[in-house]
N, C-alpha and C positions, 0 to 999 in steps of 0.2 A: 504493499499499500504505500502510496506517495502523496505529497502534498506540495502545492506551488509555494515557491519562495517569493514570488511577487506580492506586493502589499495587498491586503484585503480590506474590506470595509469593517472598520472597528469602532465606529462612532458610537454604537450602543454598549461597547464593553466598558465595564468598571476599570478605571485607570487608563482609558484610552487617551486622555490629555497628555500622557507622559511619552511624548514622542522623543525621538533621539535628541533633537535640539534642546528641548525643554529639560530632559534628563541631564544633558551635558551641562547646562546653567545650574541645575539643582546640585549636581555633585560638585561642581566648582564652588558653589555656595557652602556646602559642607566643609570643603577643605579650607576655604577661606576662613570660615568660622572657627575651625579647629587651630589654625595657624595664622592668625591675622598679623602677629609680629614679624613672621617670616616673609609673608607676601609683601608687606610694606618695606621691609629691608631693615628695620630697626634691630631685629635680633636675627641670628643665624644658628643652625644646627652646629653642634660641636660634639655631642655625647658619644662616647666610646670610639668606634671605628671611624665615625664621620670625620672628627677633628684630627686623628692621628694615623689615618689611613686613607680613607677617600679623598679628603681635601688635599694632602699633600701629594697623592698621585696626579690629581687634576692640575695642581700648580706646576709640577714637573712637566706634564704634558703641555701645558699652556706656554711655559717658557721655551720648550723645544719648538713649539709651533712657530712662535714669534721669531726664533732664530732660525727659521727654515730648516728644521731637522725633524726627521721622523725618530722618536725615541726608542731604538731597538735595545739599546744598552744603557743601563743605569750605573754609572760609576761611583754614585754617592753612598750606596748602602751595601753592607755585607762584602765589602772590597770588590764590589761589582757583581751585577747579575742581569740577566735579560729583563727588559721592561715591557715592550709590546708583547712579547710571547707569554707573558703572565696572563691569566684568564680573567683578570678584573681591572685592567687599566683603561679600557674604553678608548684606546688611541684611534682606532678605525671606526668607531661608532659614529654614525652621522649626527646623532644628537649631541655629541660633545661639543659641537660648534657653538652652542649656547654659551658655555662658560669659557670658551676660548676668546669670545669677542665682547663679552659683558663683564663687569666686574666680577671676579671668580668667586669670592665668598658668598655674595648674595645669589648669583647665578647658580652655583652648584645646589644650593638649597631649593631654589626655584625648579631647577632641573628635577629634583627628586620628587617634588610635589606635582609637577606636570605629568611624570610617568605614573604617580599614584591615580591621577585623574584618567590617563590613557588606559590603566588597567580596567577601571570600572566601566568605561566606554566600550571596551573590547568584550567584557562580559555581558554588557547589556545587549550588544549586537548579535552575540552567539546565543544567548538565551532567547532572544526574540526569534531567531531563526529556528530554533528547536521548539518553542512553545507557541509562537504567533501571539503572544499576550504582552501587552506593553507593561502593565504593572508587574507582572512576573519578572520581566526583563529588568525593570528598574530595581526591584528587590535583589535580584542576582547581582546587578552591577554595583549596588550600594554595598552589598555584603563582601564582594571581592575586593573592592578598594579600601573599604573601612573595616578591618579586622585587625586583631592584635598582631599577627605576622606581618601583614602588609605594612602597618604603621611601623613596626620594629624595622622593617627593611629600608626605611627612610635614611638609616645611617650607612647604608651601602649602595652608592650611585649605581653599581653595576647590577646588583640584584633586583633594585626596585625598577631599573630600565628593562630587565629580562621579564619581571613580573608584568610590567606595563604591555609587552607584546605577547604574552602567553596566550591568552583568549582569541587575539587576531590571528596568530599562527594557526590555531585549531579552526578557526572560522575560514581563513583563506585556504588551508589544506582541504577541508571538506568540500569547498567549492571547486577546488582545482581537480579532484578526481571525477567530479560529475559535470564539469563545464568545459569550455573550449580552451584553445591554446592561450588565449589572453589571461584567462583566469588561472590557468596553470603557471604562466610566467609571473604574474602578480604574486602568487603563493611563494614562488622561489625568491622574490625579492623581499617580501615580509619575513619569511623564514630566515633569510641570510642577515637582515637587519638585527633580529633578535640573537642570531649566532654571534654578531659582533659585540653584543653586550658582555660576552665573556663571563657568563654564569652557568658553568656546565651542569650543575644539577637541575637548575629550573629549566635549561634547554632540553636536557635529557627527558625530564618529566613531561615536558610539552609534548615531544615527539612521540613518547609512549601512549599519552592520551590520544594524540592524532592517529597513531597506529590502531588504537582500540576502536575508534570511531571508524576508520577505514575498514577494519575487519567486520564490524557491524554492518557497514553498508554493503560489503561483499556478500555477507550471508543473507541479508534481506532483499537483495535484488537478483538472487539466482544465478542466471547464466552470465551476469556481468561481473561477478566477483574477481575473477582472475584479471580482467581488464582494469578494474579499479586499483587491485593491488600492484599491478605492473605501473600504473600512473603514479601510485603513492611511492613506490621504490624509486621511480624516476625523479620524482619530486624531491626525495631526500638526497639523492646523488647530486641534483643540480644545486641544491641549497648549499651543500658542502663545497661544491666547486666555486660557487659565487663567494663563499666565505673562506676559500683556500687561503687567502692572503693573511687571515688570522689563525685558521686552523693548522697549517702546516709547521709555523713556528712553535705554537702551543704544544702540538703533539711531540715535535722533537725535543722541547724543554722537558715535557712530562717524561719522556723516555729516559732522559739523562738526570732526572730530578730524584730526590730521596723518597718519593711516594712509591708505595707498593701495595700489593693486594690485600695486606692485613694492616694498612696504615691507620684506618679509622674504624676498627671493628668495634671498639668499646669506647668511644668518645662521645660525651655529651648527648646520650640519648634521652628520649622522654622518660621521666621517672615513672615508677609503678603507679603512682597515683595521678599521673598526667591526664587521664581521660576525664577526671573529675573537674579539671579546669575548664573544660568546655561548658559546663554549667555553673560552676562557682569559680570565677576567674582568679580569685585570691586564695583559693583552697592550697593550704601548706606552701604558702609564698611567704618570702621575707623581704623586708625593705632593703634596698641596696643602695649603691651609689646616687646620691643626690635624689633620693626618694623613689626611685624606679624600683618596682617589684620583680623578683625572680624566683624560679623554682630552685630547690636545692640541686647542685650538680648539673644545672642546665643553664649555660650561659650563652648560648648562641642567639636565643631569642628570649625577650622579656615577656612575650605573650603569643599564644596562638588562638586566642578566644575569637569564635566566629560570630558570636551573638546568639543568645539563648532563643530569640524569636526565629532566627534563620535556622538553627538546628531543628526547632519545632516544624517549621514549614518543610524542610527537606524530609523529615520523617513522614510527614502528611503526604508529600509528593510520592514517596516510596509506597505507602500503603494504599493510595488511591489510584496510582497510574504506573503499574509495575509492567511497563513495555520494555522492549530490549534495550533502549537507550537508558531508562531508569535503572535497570538492572546493572548496565555497564557503569554508570556514574556511581551507584551504591557500591559496587565492588571496588572501584577505584578509591573511594572515600575510606571504606573500611580498611583496605590494604595499606593505605597511607598511615593510619593510626596504629595498625599492628607493626609494621615495619619500623616506625618511628621509635618503638621501644627498644630497638637494637637487640643485643645479646639477651635481653629478658624475654624475647619471644623466640620460640622455636622456628617461627616462620622465617625470621631474618637469618637465623643460623643455618636453616636448610638452604636459603637462597644464596647465602655467601658461599656455602660448599659447592653449589652448582654453578654460580656465577661469581667467582671470586674477585672479579673485576670491581664490584661494588665496594670493595674495601679501599678503593681509591678516594672515595667520599669520605671526608673526615668526620662529619657530624650526622649521625643516624636521624636526629630529630628533623633533618631537612625532608624526610619522606612525608612529613605532615603537609608539605607543599601539595601533594596529590589530594588530600582531604580539603585543603584551602580551595582548590579548583572546583571539586566535585560537588560540595556541600551547596555553595550558592546557586549552582545549576540546577541541583534537586529543589531547592526552595522555590525556584521559578516554576517548576513543574507543579509544586505543591499549590501555589497561588492560583495558576492557571486552572487546575482541577477544582479548587474550592468555588472559583467564580464562574465556571462553565457547567455547573450542575443544573439539572431541570428538577421539576417538582418531585419526580420519582427517586432520584439520587441525592437530592439535597439532605434529607434526614441522615443518610448514611455519612455524607461529608461532615456534617455537623457533629455527629457522634464521634468520628474519626478525630476531628479537631479536639473536642473536649477530652477524649481519652488520652491523646498525646500531651495536651497541656497539664491534665492531672498527673500523669505518669511522670513528667519532668519535674513537676512541682514536688511530687514525693521523693524523687530522686535527689533533689535539692535539700529537702528537709533531712533525708537520711544522711547526706554528706555533712550538713551542720551538726547533727547529733554525733557523728563520728569524730568531727573535728573538736567537739566539746569533750568527749570521753577520752580521746587520744590526742591531745594538743601537741603541736610541734614544740621543740625546746624554747622557741622564741616566743611562745604564747600568742597573744593578739587574737583570741577567739572572736571578740567583738568585732574586729575588722572583717574576719571571715564570715560572721553572721550578717553583717551589712552587705557584703558582697553578695552572698546568696539570696537575702530577702529582697534587695533591690533588683536582682535579676528576675526573681519570680513576679514582682510587680510589673516589670517591663514585658515579661512574657505574656501575661494575661491582658495587658494593654494592646499589644500587637495582635494577639489572637482575637481579642474582643472587636478591634477595628475591623479585621478580615471577616469575622462572623457578621458584623452588622452591615458590611459594604453592600450586599445584595439587596438590602432593604431601601437604598438610596437609589431612586430612578432618575433623578435630575442629574444633569451633567455636572453642574456646579457643586452640588452636595456630594455626589459620588467622588468627584476629584478632590474636594477638601478632605474626605476620609481617607482615600487611598494615599493623598500626600501625607497625612498624619501618620499612616502605617510606615512609610519610607522613612519619615523623620524619626519615629520611634526606633527604627532599626539602626539609623545613624547615631542617635544619642547612646543607644545601648553600647555600640562599638567604642565611641569616644570617651565614655565614662566608666567603662568596666575597670580600669585601673588608673593609677596616676600617669601623668603625661610621660609617654615612653620615649620621648625625644626632647629632652630639655633644651633650651636655647641660651645663648650669651650674646652680649652686644657686639657689634661687628669689630669693635676696637681690639677684641681678643685676638683678632687675626692680623693685627696691624705688623709691619715688618719691625725688626730690631729687637725681638724679644730675647734673643740670645746674646749675652755679654761675654765673649771670649777674646782674649788677647794673648798672643798673636792668634789670628783666626786661621783655622786649617783651610787649605785651599786645594783644588784639583791638582793631582800630581805631586803634591808636596807632602801633606801629613793628613792625619785623620783625628777626629774626636771619639771619645768612648764614653758613654754612659756606664757606670760601674755596675756590677750585679747588685751590690747594696742599694745604691741609689734606684735602680730599676725596681726592686722589691719594695723599697720605701714609698716610692710614689704609687705603685700599684696597689699597695695595702692601705695607705693612709690617705685621707682626703679632708678637705674642710667643707663647711656648709655652703661656701662660696664657689659656684661653678666657674665664675670668670677667674678668680684666683687659682683654682685647680688646673684650669687649661693653660694659663699662661705659665705656670710653674712647670707644667709638663713640656711645653715648647721650649722654655729656657733650658730644661735639662736634657732636651733632645730625645724625648720619649718616643719610642716606635720610629715613624718616619717623619718626625717634626724636622729632621735636618734637611729635607728636600726644600721646605720652605725657605730655609736660611741658606741653601746651597752649600752646605758644610759636609765633606765626606765623613762617613762614620764606619766603625766596624761592625755595627749591628744594623737591624731593619726588621720590618714586619711585612712579610709577603706569603703568597700561597705556595710557591715553588722555589726550591733551593737546589743547588748542586750538593750532592751528598758529602763530597770532600770539604767544601767550604763550611758545610754544616757541622762536621767534626770538629773543626777548628773553633766554630762558635760555641759549641757545647762545652769545649775545654775552657772557654773563658766564662761562660754564664751558667752552666748547669753542673758544675762539679758538686760531688756530695760534700766534700770538704773544700771550701774556697781556698784557692791558692794563686798567689800572684805569679805571672810568668813574664818577668821583664824582657827576656830575650824575644818572645813572640810578640809582645807589645811593641818593641823597638821595631821588629821587622815590618809589623803592620803600619807602622808610621804613626803610632798613637802619641801625638803631642799635646793633647789636652784629654785629661781624664777627670771624671767627677772627683771633687774634693771629698775628703773623709767626712762622713756624716752629713753631706750636702746633697740635695737633689739637683739643684739648679746652678751650682757654682762648679767652675773647672779649675784644675790646678795644671800647670804647665810641666811637661816632661822634656828635658833637654836632650835626652838620648835616643829620640826617635829618629829613625832612618827615613830618608826620602823613599818614594814609591819605587824608583829604579835605582838598583846598585849594580856593581860590576866587580870581577876579579874573584869571586868566592871559589873555594876548593870543592870539588864535587865528591859526595859520598852517595852509595847506592843502597837503596832499601826497598823492600816490598812495601804495599800500601799500608798495611797494618803497622809495620816498624816505623815508617816514615810519619804516620799520624802520631805515634807514640813519641817519637823524637821531638816533633814540633809541639806537641802538647805539653810535654815535660820540660821543654826548654834544654835539651841535651846539647846543642850546638848554639854557638853565637852565629845567628843567621846573616850577619853581615860579613862573616868569614867563611862560612861553609853553606853549601846548598845540597839538599837532599833531592836525588834524582831516582826515578824509577829504574830497575835493572836493564829492562829492554831498550834503554836508550844509550847503552854503553858503545855500541857501534857507530853511533853518530857523534858523540861527544869525545874529542881528543884531549881535552884539558885534563890534567891530573892532579895539579897543584894549585895554590893560591897564586894569583898572577897580579902584575900591575896593570890596572885598568881603571879608568874613571869616566863618570858621566859628565861631559863638559856642559851640555845643555839639555834641557828636557821641555817638551810642550805637550800637554795631555788636553784633549777634548773628549766629548761624551764617547766617541766611537774610535778614537785613534790616538796613539802615543808616538811622538817623534823623539828620538834620542840621539844626541851627537856623542859618540863613544870614541875614546883614544885608548888603545891598548898596545903594550909593548910586545905582546905575543897573543896567540888565540886565547880567548877569555870568555867567561860565561856572563851574561847580562841577565839580572833576574829582576822581574817586576811583580810587586805585591798586588796584583789584579787577579781575580778568581779565574781559573782555568776554565775556558769553555772550548768546544770543539769547532766553534765558529771564529776563533781568532786566526788571523792570518799574519805571518811573519815576512818582513822584507829587509833586505841589507843592501844598501845603495841601490834600491829599486828592483833587485832580484829576489825571487822567492826563496825563503829560507825554512829550515825545519825547526819549529819549536817544540817544547816538551813541558810536561808537567814537572812543577818544582815546589818543594817543601810541602808536599802532599796535595795542595789545593790551588797553587799559583803557576806562574809561567816563567820560562826561561829560553834562551836561545844563545847559541855560540856564535861569537864574531871572530873573524880573523884579525892578525895584528894590523896596526895602523889606525887611521882615522876613518870612521864610517858612520853612516846614518842608519839607524835602525828604527823600523816602523812596526807597530802592532795595529792592525786594522780589524774591526769587527765587522765581518762580512757574513750576513745571515743568508745562506743560499736557499734555505727553506722560504723565507720571506720574498726573495725575488722570484722563485718559482711560483709562489702563491700570488703574487701580483699579475703574472702572465695568465694563469688559470682563471683568476677572478675577472680579469678584463675581458677574456675571450667569452666568458659565461655572461657577463653583463651585456656585451654587445649583442649576444643572441637574445637575451631577454628584452633588450630595448627594441630589437627588430620585431619580436612578436608583440610587444605592447604598442608599437606605433599604429596609430589608427589606420584603418584600411580606407583609402580615398574612394574606392569604388563601392563601398557599402552604403546603403541608404541612410540618410540622416534621421535619427529618431527611432530606428528600428531596434528593439531590443529582443533578446532571446529568453524565453521562459524554460527554466530547467526544473527538474523535479529531484528531491532528495528522499532517502528513506526516513521513515519515521523512527 
């Protein structure tokens, strides 16, 4: 059975006032009401990863853009690591242009809010396609944009951008395998845009949902199923080809990174009591930094509350309309909740045994994103079923609504009794009780509005009641906990927060936030967010050094080279803290956190420059080399540790007389003028990557790994110019593949001058 996707007469439908344009304004109003200080620019986001991860990445991207560079390599953090290839830097995402040309602090906050709005609009359009009910679509769009997890994602520009395109990708993909070539090409473009956001888990879940919808379409259309699946497979391949410019560098970095199939098997899963937070949002939650509530041992998100009214409508949709699509959405939603429990669930353990690659995902709580998508869509079906009943089915629909409302109310009551009898160590039962009772009131207010809506036959009265329903759902989402994204005045991001003299510069030296200072800042805070953030910036916490353009030995990213990570762990994660002066000297640490200070630094006069020459080589396997560097067994200004397999290339055997006459470092290149009395080794304390190329006087040379994680090259006697150039062949290959695919898509999308103007094609989709 099929139904037309072209608009039908909905004037008599309750909620028909809520057209796409009106809902766009309504959703924008909700977001403006929630964040007026951010919209007007007086305040900006800063909390957690926004201030020390998202904004520094955007700032570095912006600086590179205005310098005419594509930031492939980041020389400022972790002694150097790839930048574009990371999956969350948004370098190639078209929407990043917003904060490249506007004031970056305000523009990045606005960027996140715009994608929150985009997420709601995408779900509205998708739910309307599936239900043909405008009020149901408005409920789904509001629930998808305004829930605990989506609001939490405002601190990650890449994650909120990927969420913003999630429903649009599913919608475009569904149209692609039932429509013509232009719809297929448009789906390729939309899918690639989401791919460029660089949020792999959200992208993966998006395409798993799209694949489920494709399979559903294949099974419900009989003979056409293999044709639909072929179109879907071709769509996935084309999307990957269009996004190859990002995918190829990312996959290359992932292959060489420290991540493995068991990387995140037991990290930050949903707690055993986590399902209760869908009904009582503050159940077993404690007040964390600056008033934001968290679950115990769950720090990835501060909430994933969907709204008690939305959950009720989703259950009603399942009970009243159990067609194939509803079964699919219900399965997706339940699967997300089960897998989010991680190793606590035998389902996740079994899935990991069958598909070990899911271990690359660090936090199992991210599986709840599947539930975030499915429940709003189910709620849209629930609204449509309740408001499209006739006189014969209306009593059953009302009984179902009352049954679901009563069941959820009893569940809330049971949870409150449990919290009273078994309170958490931090107590605060009154807060939990208020959280549950207020949600119960909002539940019945929403269900009461839906129950009363069929009684209002006039357009104005029905519109006001349905508007009230949507507002209730928005209020529920925005008030279920304290503000998840506190703000600070824009002055917190003003330049000059770091006071270091002499200031470390590219190619010369580095700064280092000591382990004690790192723990001190991460564990203690004041009640003043502005002070806290400024102190963190001054102390170069996480990636704050990018804003100051100060090289640092540490950083906060998703992917690292394992050898560099070993060196980092030796500095920051020792069971027994131990100073390794020789290692700090080799890394060029000229400024280190002062004893007992978070934001003050003390000068180290023994730091070496990034490039040194004349060391005596010793050879050791990776484990021995790591131990030698970690324990400071050698003076790394006098000795360099090389891998045994390089013996046939290196002819130097002893300490030699050689010096670096001049050096010039940029983001992707180092130029060294070397004088050597005999063949000598030149060592550079930049992280070794397979994408480094070495040149001596313009001719290619063979470089090698040195001191376990860094690079070295042998130069002949005399005066020579040595160049290290970062050349990402995967990126350049991706550029070619993406350009060819884009040309093909543009050719398909170009309007046909021979087609009659105003003629549209009606297509049918599976129910």
